[in-house]
C-alpha positions in Angstrom: 4.9 -23.9 5.5 5.9 -20.9 7.7 3.9 -18.5 9.0 6.2 -15.9 7.7 5.5 -17.8 4.2 2.0 -17.9 4.4 1.7 -14.1 5.0 4.0 -13.1 2.4 1.4 -15.5 0.1 -1.6 -13.7 1.5 0.2 -10.5 0.0 0.8 -11.8 -3.4 -2.5 -13.1 -2.9 -4.0 -9.3 -2.1 -2.4 -8.0 -5.3 -5.1 -9.1 -7.9 -7.8 -7.7 -5.6 -6.0 -4.7 -5.5 -6.0 -4.3 -9.0 -9.9 -5.3 -9.5 -10.8 -2.7 -6.8 -9.0 0.1 -9.0 -10.5 -0.6 -12.1 -13.6 -0.9 -10.5 -13.3 2.6 -8.8 -12.2 3.4 -12.4 -9.8 6.9 -13.0 -9.9 10.1 -10.9 -8.9 13.1 -12.8 -8.8 16.6 -10.5 -11.8 17.6 -11.8 -13.6 14.2 -11.4 -12.1 12.7 -8.1 -12.8 9.0 -7.6 -15.5 8.6 -4.6 -16.2 5.0 -5.5 -16.4 3.0 -2.6 -14.0 0.5 -4.3 -11.1 3.5 -4.0 -11.5 2.9 0.0 -11.4 -0.8 -0.4 -8.4 -0.6 -2.7 -6.7 1.6 -0.4 -7.5 -0.9 2.5 -6.3 -3.5 0.7 -3.1 -2.0 -0.6 -2.1 -0.7 3.2 -2.7 -4.1 4.3 -0.9 -5.8 1.8 2.2 -3.3 2.8 2.1 -3.8 6.4 2.0 -7.5 5.9 5.7 -6.8 4.4 6.9 -6.0 8.3 5.1 -8.9 10.0 6.2 -11.9 7.8 9.9 -10.6 8.4 9.3 -10.0 11.9 7.7 -14.0 12.0 10.4 -14.9 10.5 13.2 -13.9 12.8 10.9 -14.2 16.2 10.7 -18.0 15.5 13.7 -18.6 14.2 12.3 -19.5 10.6 14.4 -17.6 8.2 14.4 -19.6 4.8 15.5 -19.2 1.6 12.0 -19.4 -0.1 11.0 -16.8 2.2 14.4 -14.6 1.6 13.2 -15.4 -2.1 9.4 -14.8 -2.0 9.3 -11.2 0.5 11.4 -9.1 -2.1 9.1 -10.5 -5.3 6.0 -10.1 -3.3 6.7 -6.4 -2.7 8.3 -6.1 -6.4 5.1 -7.4 -7.4 2.9 -5.3 -5.5 4.8 -2.0 -6.1 4.8 -2.7 -9.6 0.9 -3.5 -10.1 0.0 -0.8 -8.1 2.3 1.3 -10.4 1.0 0.2 -13.6 -2.7 0.6 -12.2 -1.7 4.3 -11.0 -0.7 5.2 -14.1 -3.0 3.9 -16.3 -5.9 5.5 -13.7 -4.4 8.2 -12.0 -2.1 9.7 -13.7 0.9 8.6 -12.0 3.8 9.6 -14.5 4.7 6.9 -16.7 8.5 7.8 -16.8 8.8 7.4 -12.9 7.0 4.2 -13.0 9.1 2.9 -15.7 12.3 4.0 -13.8 11.1 2.0 -10.8 9.5 -1.0 -12.5 12.7 -1.5 -14.6 14.7 -1.0 -11.3 12.7 -3.8 -9.6 13.3 -6.3 -12.4 17.0 -6.0 -13.1 17.4 -6.7 -9.0 15.1 -9.6 -9.4 16.8 -11.2 -12.4 20.4 -10.4 -10.2 18.3 -12.3 -7.2 17.7 -15.3 -9.1 21.4 -15.3 -11.0 22.6 -15.5 -7.4 20.2 -17.9 -5.7 21.4 -20.3 -8.9 24.9 -19.8 -7.9 24.2 -20.7 -4.0 24.2 -17.2 -2.9 22.0 -14.6 -1.5 20.9 -11.4 -2.2 19.4 -9.6 0.6 17.7 -6.5 0.7 20.2 -3.7 1.3 19.6 -0.8 3.7 18.9 1.4 1.0 16.6 -0.9 -0.7 14.5 -1.1 2.3 14.7 2.6 2.7 13.4 2.5 -0.8 10.5 0.0 -0.4 9.6 2.2 2.6 9.3 5.4 0.4 7.5 3.8 -2.4 4.7 2.7 -0.5 3.5 6.0 1.0 4.3 7.3 -2.5 1.5 5.0 -3.7 -0.5 5.6 -1.0 -0.1 9.6 -1.7 -1.5 8.7 -5.3 -4.2 6.6 -4.1 -5.7 9.8 -2.9 -7.6 12.4 -5.5 -5.1 14.8 -7.0 -5.8 18.1 -5.8 -4.4 20.8 -3.8 -1.3 20.0 -1.0 -1.9 16.6 -2.0 -0.9 16.8 -5.4 2.6 18.6 -4.2 3.1 15.9 -1.8 2.5 13.4 -4.4 4.7 15.2 -7.1 7.5 15.2 -3.9 7.1 11.9 -3.0 7.4 10.7 -6.7 11.1 12.6 -7.1 12.2 11.1 -3.9 11.3 7.6 -4.6 13.1 7.8 -8.1 16.1 8.9 -6.2 16.3 6.2 -4.1 15.2 3.7 -6.5 18.3 4.8 -8.8 20.6 4.9 -5.6 19.9 1.3 -4.1 19.9 -0.4 -8.0 23.2 1.2 -8.3 24.4 -0.5 -5.2 22.5 -4.0 -6.1 24.7 -3.6 -9.3 28.0 -2.7 -7.4 27.5 -5.9 -4.9 27.1 -8.0 -8.1 30.8 -8.5 -9.1 31.5 -9.9 -6.1 28.2 -11.9 -5.9 28.2 -13.8 -8.8 31.9 -14.5 -8.7 32.5 -18.4 -8.4 32.4 -19.6 -4.8 35.7 -20.5 -3.7 33.9 -23.5 -1.1 32.5 -25.3 -3.8 34.3 -27.8 -6.0 33.9 -28.7 -9.5 32.8 -32.2 -10.0 
C-alpha cells in the first residue's frame, strides 16, 4: 500500500471517531452552545481528516504512485467525511436538512457514476468545480461545528447557500460528462 493510500485510509478511519465525539458533545443550540471538550476534539479530528485530503494527493503525485485504488478511495473518503458530518450536524446542530439532502444525494449519484465508469475501464477524476465544491464544503462544516450565534450564524447560512450552488453545478457537470464517459470504448474488442 502506498503512503497516499495509507493517508486516505486513516482519513476514513477518523470519520467514526469524529461522529462519536459529536454525539458525546451533544446538541448545540443558540441558547445552549456546546462547550463540551468533545466539541473541540471533534473540530480537531474533522480538521485533520479534511487537511489530509491534500496530503494524500501530494504524496501520490510526488512519488509517482497514483493508483486506480487511490483515485477511487480519495473521493470516496471525501464523500464519507462530508456525508457523516452533514448527517451529524443535521441531528445535533440545526444544519438545514434540505441542504444536507441535496449535498448527500449529489455525492451518492457521482459515486454511482464513478463506479459505473470504473466497471467500464474508465476513470472519472474529480473536476475543477468538484474540487472547489469539496474545498468549500469543508469550511462550511467547520463553521457549523461552531456555536450558532452572532456573525457566525450569518457566515453559516451564507456558506450553506454557496455550498449547495457549487454542489449542484459540479453534479450537473459530472452528468454532462457521463454520456461520453460511459460510451463503449473503441480500444476494447469484444470477445
